[in-house]
C-alpha positions in Angstrom: 106.0 310.3 50.2 107.0 307.0 50.4 105.4 306.0 47.0 104.9 308.0 44.0 104.4 307.3 40.4 104.7 310.3 37.6 103.1 310.4 34.4 102.3 306.5 34.5 101.5 304.8 31.1 100.9 301.3 30.5 99.3 299.2 27.7 98.9 295.1 27.4 100.1 293.1 24.6 96.9 293.1 22.7 97.0 297.0 22.8 94.6 297.8 25.5 95.5 300.7 27.4 95.0 299.9 31.0 97.0 303.1 33.0 96.5 306.5 31.2 99.0 309.2 32.5 98.4 308.6 36.3 100.4 310.6 38.6 100.0 309.9 42.3 101.9 310.3 45.9 101.1 307.9 48.7 102.1 309.4 52.1 103.5 307.0 54.6 101.4 305.4 57.3 97.9 306.2 55.6 94.8 304.4 54.6 94.7 304.9 51.0 91.5 303.7 48.8 91.6 303.4 44.9 88.1 303.7 43.8 86.6 302.8 40.2 84.6 300.1 38.5 85.6 296.9 37.1 88.3 297.6 34.4 88.9 301.1 35.4 93.0 300.0 36.1 93.0 299.6 39.7 94.4 296.1 39.4 96.8 296.8 36.5 98.1 300.0 38.8 98.8 297.8 41.8 101.0 295.5 39.7 102.9 298.2 38.9 103.1 299.8 42.3 105.2 296.5 43.3 107.2 295.8 40.3 104.9 293.1 38.6 104.7 295.1 35.6 106.9 297.5 34.3 105.4 300.7 32.8 105.5 301.8 29.2 106.2 305.4 29.6 106.4 307.3 33.5 108.0 306.4 36.6 107.6 304.4 40.0 109.4 305.8 43.0 109.8 304.2 46.3 110.8 306.6 49.3 112.1 308.9 46.7 114.0 306.6 44.5 113.2 305.4 41.2 112.2 301.6 41.2 115.2 299.4 39.7 113.9 296.3 37.5 116.9 294.4 38.3 116.7 290.8 40.2 117.8 292.4 43.2 116.3 295.5 43.0 112.6 293.9 42.4 113.5 291.5 45.4 114.4 294.7 47.8 110.9 296.5 46.6 108.6 293.5 47.2 110.3 293.4 50.7 108.8 296.6 51.4 105.6 296.6 49.2 103.9 293.6 49.8 100.4 292.7 47.6 97.4 290.6 48.3 95.7 289.8 45.2 92.1 289.7 45.2 91.4 286.2 44.6 93.3 284.6 47.2 93.8 281.2 45.4 96.2 283.0 43.1 98.4 283.8 45.9 98.3 280.6 48.2 100.1 277.6 46.5 102.3 275.6 49.4 100.5 272.1 50.9 99.9 273.7 54.0 99.3 277.1 55.7 102.4 276.9 57.7 104.5 276.5 54.7 102.9 279.3 52.7 103.4 281.9 55.4 107.0 280.6 55.7 107.7 281.1 52.1 107.9 284.8 52.1 110.7 284.5 55.1 112.6 282.0 53.7 113.0 283.8 50.5 114.4 286.7 52.2 117.0 284.4 53.9 115.7 284.1 57.4 117.1 281.1 59.4 115.3 277.9 60.2 114.4 279.5 64.0 113.7 283.0 62.8 111.1 281.5 60.2 109.6 279.3 62.9 109.4 282.4 65.1 107.4 284.7 62.5 105.2 282.0 61.3 104.0 281.1 64.6 103.6 284.9 65.3 101.4 285.3 62.2 99.3 282.1 63.0 99.1 283.4 66.5 97.8 286.9 65.5 95.5 285.6 62.8 93.9 283.1 64.7 95.4 280.2 62.4 96.8 277.6 64.5 94.3 275.1 64.2 94.8 275.5 60.6 98.5 275.3 60.2 98.7 271.6 58.8 95.5 272.3 56.4 95.9 272.6 52.6 95.0 276.3 52.0 92.6 275.4 49.2 90.6 273.4 51.6 89.8 276.7 53.6 86.8 279.3 53.8 87.2 282.3 51.8 87.9 284.5 54.7 90.3 282.0 56.2 92.4 282.3 53.0 92.4 286.0 53.1 93.7 285.6 56.5 96.5 283.5 55.2 97.2 285.6 52.3 97.6 288.6 54.8 99.7 286.5 57.1 102.0 285.6 54.6 102.6 288.9 53.7 103.0 290.7 56.2 105.6 288.1 57.8 108.1 289.8 55.6 107.2 293.0 57.6 106.6 295.5 54.6 105.9 298.9 55.1 103.3 299.1 52.6 100.4 297.0 51.8 98.3 296.6 48.9 95.1 294.7 48.7 93.2 294.5 45.9 89.5 294.0 46.5 90.1 292.7 49.8 86.7 292.0 51.3 85.2 290.7 47.9 83.4 287.2 48.6 83.5 287.5 52.2 80.2 287.4 54.8 79.7 290.8 56.9 81.4 289.1 59.9 84.3 288.1 57.8 84.5 291.3 56.0 84.7 292.6 59.7 87.5 290.6 60.4 89.6 291.8 57.7 89.0 295.4 58.4 89.8 294.9 61.9 93.3 293.7 60.6 93.9 296.3 58.3 93.3 298.8 61.0 95.3 297.1 63.5 98.2 296.9 61.2 97.7 300.6 60.1 97.8 301.8 64.1 101.0 300.0 63.8 102.6 302.4 61.1 101.9 300.4 58.1 100.9 302.2 55.1 97.7 300.4 53.8 96.4 300.9 50.1 92.8 298.9 48.7 91.5 298.9 45.6 87.5 299.0 45.5 84.2 299.6 43.8 82.5 299.4 47.4 81.7 303.3 47.6 80.7 302.6 51.2 84.1 301.0 52.4 86.0 303.9 50.5 84.2 306.5 52.1 84.2 305.2 55.4 87.5 303.6 56.0 90.0 306.0 53.9 92.1 308.6 54.7 92.4 309.8 51.4 90.8 308.3 48.1 91.9 308.0 44.4 88.9 308.0 42.0 89.9 306.0 38.6 87.7 305.8 35.6 88.6 304.7 32.0 92.6 304.4 33.3 92.5 308.0 34.2 92.8 309.5 37.5 89.6 311.8 37.3 89.8 313.2 41.4 91.5 312.5 44.5 91.3 314.0 47.9 89.6 313.3 51.2 86.5 310.9 51.1 84.0 313.7 51.6 85.7 315.8 48.9 85.6 313.2 46.6 82.0 311.3 47.3 80.8 314.9 47.3 80.7 315.2 43.5 77.9 313.4 42.7 78.2 314.1 38.9 82.0 312.6 38.9 80.7 309.8 40.5 78.0 309.0 38.6 80.1 309.7 35.1 82.6 306.8 36.7 79.6 304.3 36.8 79.7 304.4 40.8 77.2 305.5 43.4 77.3 307.8 46.3 77.9 306.4 49.3 74.6 305.0 51.2 75.2 307.3 54.3 75.8 310.2 52.4 72.3 309.6 50.6 70.4 309.0 53.4 71.8 312.4 55.2 71.3 314.6 52.0 67.3 313.5 52.4 67.3 314.5 56.0 69.0 317.6 55.1 66.3 318.5 52.3 63.5 317.7 54.9 65.2 319.9 57.6 65.3 316.8 59.8 69.6 317.2 60.3 72.1 319.6 60.7 73.1 321.2 57.0 76.7 321.0 55.2 78.0 318.1 57.2 79.4 314.7 55.8 78.7 312.0 58.6 81.1 308.8 57.6 79.2 306.8 60.2 76.1 306.0 61.9 76.8 307.3 65.1 77.9 310.6 63.2 75.0 310.6 61.2 72.8 310.4 64.7 74.3 313.3 66.2 73.5 315.3 63.4 70.0 314.5 63.3 67.6 317.8 64.7 65.9 316.3 67.8 62.5 318.3 68.9 60.9 317.2 71.4 57.6 318.7 72.4 55.6 318.0 75.7 52.4 319.7 77.3 52.8 320.5 80.7 50.7 322.4 83.4 52.1 326.0 84.1 51.5 328.9 86.0 49.9 332.1 84.7 53.2 334.0 85.3 54.8 331.8 82.6 55.1 333.6 78.9 56.2 332.3 75.6 59.9 332.0 75.4 60.7 331.7 78.6 62.6 328.5 79.9 61.8 326.3 82.4 63.2 323.2 84.5 60.9 320.2 84.5 62.8 318.2 86.5 63.3 314.3 86.2 61.7 312.9 83.3 61.3 308.9 83.3 58.6 306.2 82.7 57.1 305.8 79.3 58.4 309.3 78.0 62.1 308.8 78.2 62.3 304.9 77.9 66.1 304.8 76.6 67.3 306.2 80.2 67.3 308.9 83.0 66.9 312.3 81.5 66.6 315.8 83.7 64.6 318.4 81.5 66.2 321.9 81.8 66.0 325.3 80.2 63.2 323.9 78.4 61.7 326.6 75.9 57.8 327.8 76.2 56.8 327.4 72.4 52.9 328.1 73.0 50.6 329.2 75.6 47.1 327.3 75.8 43.9 328.8 76.9 43.6 326.3 79.8 46.6 327.1 81.3 48.8 324.6 80.0 52.0 325.2 77.8 53.9 323.4 74.8 57.6 322.9 75.6 60.5 322.1 73.7 62.5 320.0 75.9 66.1 320.2 76.2 67.6 317.2 77.9 70.6 316.2 79.9 71.2 312.7 80.7 71.6 312.0 84.1 73.1 308.6 84.0 75.8 308.5 81.1 76.5 305.5 79.2 79.9 303.8 79.2 82.3 302.1 77.0 85.5 300.3 78.3 88.1 298.6 76.1 90.1 295.5 77.3 93.3 294.2 75.5 92.8 290.4 74.8 96.5 289.7 74.6 96.6 290.3 78.0 93.8 288.1 78.9 93.0 286.6 82.3 89.6 285.1 82.8 89.4 285.9 86.3 90.4 289.6 85.6 87.7 289.9 83.0 85.0 288.6 85.0 85.6 290.9 87.5 85.8 293.9 85.2 82.5 292.8 83.7 80.7 292.5 87.4 82.6 295.8 88.9 81.5 298.0 85.9 77.8 296.4 85.6 78.5 295.5 82.2 75.5 294.7 79.7 77.1 294.6 75.8 80.3 292.6 74.9 81.7 293.1 71.8 84.6 291.6 69.9 86.9 292.8 67.3 89.4 290.6 65.4 89.5 286.6 64.9 92.1 286.3 67.9 89.5 287.9 70.4 86.7 286.2 69.3 88.5 282.7 69.5 89.6 283.6 73.1 86.2 284.9 74.1 84.2 282.0 72.6 86.9 279.1 74.7 86.2 281.2 77.4 82.3 280.9 77.8 81.9 285.3 77.4 78.8 286.0 76.2 79.5 288.4 73.1 76.4 290.2 71.7 78.1 292.0 68.9 81.0 291.0 66.5 80.7 293.2 63.6 80.6 297.2 63.5 81.7 297.0 67.2 82.8 300.3 67.7 79.8 301.7 66.1 77.2 299.9 68.0 79.1 300.2 71.2 79.0 304.0 70.8 74.8 303.6 70.0 74.5 301.7 72.8 76.2 304.0 75.3 74.2 307.2 74.4 71.2 305.5 75.4 72.7 304.6 78.6 74.1 300.9 78.1 77.9 299.9 79.8 79.5 298.4 77.1 82.8 296.6 76.6 85.1 296.2 73.8 87.3 293.2 73.5 90.0 293.5 71.1 93.8 292.7 70.5 96.8 295.5 71.7 97.4 296.8 68.3 93.6 298.0 68.2 93.4 299.4 71.7 94.8 302.7 70.5 92.8 303.0 67.6 89.7 302.3 69.4 90.5 304.8 71.8 90.6 307.2 69.3 87.7 306.5 67.7 85.6 306.8 70.8 87.3 309.9 72.3 87.0 311.6 68.9 83.6 310.8 68.9 83.0 312.0 72.6 84.9 315.7 71.8 83.0 316.2 68.6 79.9 315.3 69.6 79.5 317.0 73.0 77.7 313.9 74.4 78.4 312.7 78.0 80.1 309.2 78.1 82.1 307.5 80.2 85.2 305.6 78.1 88.2 303.8 79.7 90.6 301.3 78.8 90.9 298.6 81.6 93.0 295.7 83.0 96.6 295.6 82.7 97.0 297.2 79.1 95.2 300.2 80.6 98.2 301.3 82.6 100.4 301.5 79.3 98.0 303.1 77.4 97.4 306.0 79.9 101.3 306.4 80.1 101.8 306.9 76.5 98.6 309.4 76.6 100.4 311.3 79.5 103.7 311.1 77.3 102.2 312.8 74.3 100.4 315.3 76.7 103.7 316.4 78.1 105.6 316.2 74.6 102.7 318.7 73.3 103.2 321.0 76.1 106.9 320.8 75.6 106.2 321.5 72.1 104.1 324.5 72.7 106.8 326.1 75.2 109.2 325.8 72.6 107.3 327.2 70.1 106.3 330.0 72.6 110.1 330.6 73.3 
């Protein structure tokens, strides 16, 4: 475990008990959410985790060692554990964006050349180059949040803590911040957030801690924590919206039971799809028999071209017709391709769009969106890109996701996982120069797994 607390307790000078006997363990490389209503202790706990506050009782441990609260000890801790405050104005203080991002590296003793290199990396990564000479307080909420995260990331911490990272952001800005967090996690960073947004915590997290009245009341995988409706209600929160919808569908026998869908594609996959059709049939056809109706098209299947195979006869009419429950198989599967915008080549991308007959393009991350806009690429989706691409591909569309290199593996994992778990036939491929590298990584992982299996068998 990279970060731990043991029997942590903290009270403010006025006697307010903010943290009451909390023990947690944070595994390395995970996405962790602390969920609770305002005043439940989330922000105070975060200030204890990076040494800003010192506990009255209990311990905070980093990498197995108790935190040293001397000046040098805290400096070392904050190199490893960076925190982004809920209100970006509390964190941004330098005259320009460039100077604000440079502040951390300068205090760590970086040379002028090293500072310039890392700041320009951050400006490029977060799409902030055009704002580098502007005062941070003149920026929009989303821009301020990106500057604050860039300033923390410039110190290359192992853990990034964010207090209510999506507060006061519009939907597109919130999606851009989530793209950044997913990319950082894909690069090995441990990401910890606080939120009272149960939909965010349920969908995004690997692990959830539920706080109420300064105490830890539950912890576990999101599905476990949010399945306890009574505890969620007692904590002055509500169930995730997608779980509420699923439960109502389940009560009406419209969805498969005992599941915990995290997003719309997973929910759609759980819906019970019963297609009935009256067709002419010969006298030899009996109830319960399966028939092949051939290819269906036109008004009946506007969403694509299907072949109705193994359609079961449910009822036989006196007029010689039968009612069948259709079992449909897609003849023209949809496709999702992902392109690394860090290797952007306009001619290459135009060729890919034409070659694969792309009809739906989405962009993830501020940098990808800026490049696409400057290159006059028609983006039809700039939020919820992975989910919307899956939903479009299910109905036969050919989709292209534009993103940065750090997000390519995350995107591939999400889409391949959906294909495997759903059994739906979709084409998925990385395309462009970076596709070769990703395929090489996948092949290397496959060989490593085979070698491990042989070793275990031996």
